[in-house]
N, C-alpha and C positions, 0 to 999 in steps of 0.2 A: 409406479415410477413417476417422478416428478417431471413436469414440462420444462423446457428451456426457460431460464429466468428472463432472457432478453426478448426472444422472438416467439416463444410459447410452442415451438416445435418439439419433436421428440427429443427428450433428454438423454443423449448418448453417453454423456459423462456425468453420472450421478455423484453427488458429494453429500456426506453426512458431516455436519459441523456442529461445534459447541460454541454458542455466543459467549462473548465477554463483553460486559458493560463497563465502561470507564467513565468516571465522572471527575472532572478537573475542578478542584476546590481551592479557592484562594482565601488565605487567611494572613494573619500578621507575620507568620513565618515564611511566607512565600506560597507557592502553588503546590498542592498535594494531589495525589491521585487516589481515588476510591474505586475499587474494582469489585465486581460481583459477577458470578457465572449466570448465564441465561439458560435457555432451553436448547435442546438438540434440534436442529433444523435439517430438512432435506432439501437440497437445491440441485439443479442439473443445468448443464449447458449442452447444446446440440452440437453435432459434428461441424456444421456449417459455420456457426459462430466461432467454434474453436480453431477452425482453418483460417477464418478471417483474422482472428487475433494472432495466430502464428505467423500469418503473412505480414502483419504489421510489425511483429517482432523481428522477422528476418529481413525485412525492408524498412528500417526505421526512417529512412529519408522521406518517405511519404507522409508520415504522421509527425515527424519532428518539427516540421515548419510551423504547425499550429501551436506547439508547446514553446518553440523558440521565439515566436512573435512578440510576447510581452517583453522578454528580456532584450531583444533587439530594439524595441521601442525605447526602453530605458537606457540602452547604450546610445542610441541616436540623440536622445534628450541630453544625456551627459556630454556628448561631443559638441552639440550646439551650444549648450551653456558654457562650456569651457572655452570654445572658440570665441563666443561673444564677450566673455568676461576676461580674456587672457591678459590684456594690458592693465586692467584695474586691479586694485588690491582688495576686491570685494569678496565677501563671503560666499557669493554665488559660484566662484571658481571652485571652491571646496565641494559645493553641491554638484557641479559638473563632474569632478573627479570621482565622487561617490557613485554617481550614475554610471559612469564608465566601468568602475570596479564591479558594481552589482550586475550590470548587463553582461559583462564578460564572465563572472562567476556563475551566474544562472545559466547562461548559454552553455558553458563548459559542463555544468552539472547535468543538463539535459542530454547532451551528446554522450557523456560517459555512461549514463544510465541506459540510454539506448544501445550503446556499443556492448555493454555488459550483458543485457538481455539477448541480444543477437548472438553473442558468443556462446551463451549457455544453451540457447534453443538449437544453434547449429551443431553443437557437440553432442546432443542427445540423439538416440535412434528415433526415427520418424514418429512412431506411436507414442513414445514417451514425451517427445517434444509437443505433440498435440495434446496430450493429457496435462502437460505443464501449461500450455497456452489456455486450456479450458480452465484451469484453476485460477490463473492470473486474471482471466476474463471474468470469472465469478467474483474475484475480490473487487474488481472495478465496478461491477453493476449491483452487487448485493447491497442491501441498506447499510448505510454508514452511521446513521443516527436513530436513536430511539428516545424521543423527547430530548432532554438535555445530555443524555449519555452518548458517548462514542461507542460504535459497535465494531468489534473485531471478531475474527472466526479462527477457531482451531479445528483443522480437518481431522476426522476420525479415520485414519488409515494406518497401515502397518508401520510406517516410519515414524508417526507420531506416537503410536502405542509403545514403540521401542525406547522412547526417551524416558529418562528418569525425571522425577518432578523438578529437580533443579535445572536440568537442561530445558524442560519444557517451559519454565519461567523465563529463561534467557531467550529462547527462540521466539517466543510469542509475547515478550515483554510483560510478564505477569508479576504481581507482588508475590512474595513467598507463600503466604497463606493461600492465596487464590491458585498458585500453581499446584500446591498439595491437593486442594479440593478438585481442581481440573483433573489431575492424575487419577484421583479416586473415581471421579464420575466417568472418565474415559474407560477405566478398567472395571467399572461396575462394583467398586468397593463401597460398602455402606459406611457412612460416616457415623461415629458415635453421637448420640443425641446429648446435647448440653443440658444439665439440670440446674 
């Protein structure tokens, strides 16, 4: 059994995941994504780290301040610039208005996300909420980059195995060909060799 990815303790919540590598390529037509499947990985989160993450989800006011700070700073900057340039017809007034808008929009986004996570965790039975918090915690601390590639993970669990390949592509933001490959790999289906 794998040890906790964060603290190295006993991994009470083991996860088997399939890596997805995504490379963002810019060309004349804009930005495109190139995806490939990686290896299956075994990760785990201990019960203490899962409880800590669940506590943060159920009490977002404790951790929201850290996430809100940059947006509140932009809001304050916008208010100061707008107040200082209110009487003049300068373009700085537009910069102040943009700062106010961005600060408010970012703050609202952080608060909504925290509220959504709290309501989801509060509606689940305690053991399911703890397992969900362990998965969320794993996604926060698992490697997110492999060289130039972004890493995302598909959990190997009954819910994922029940998805059709089109649904798998939608849920995990996969390109259609990669969704088919992922479905095949998750279900142990051998892919035909290309000649």
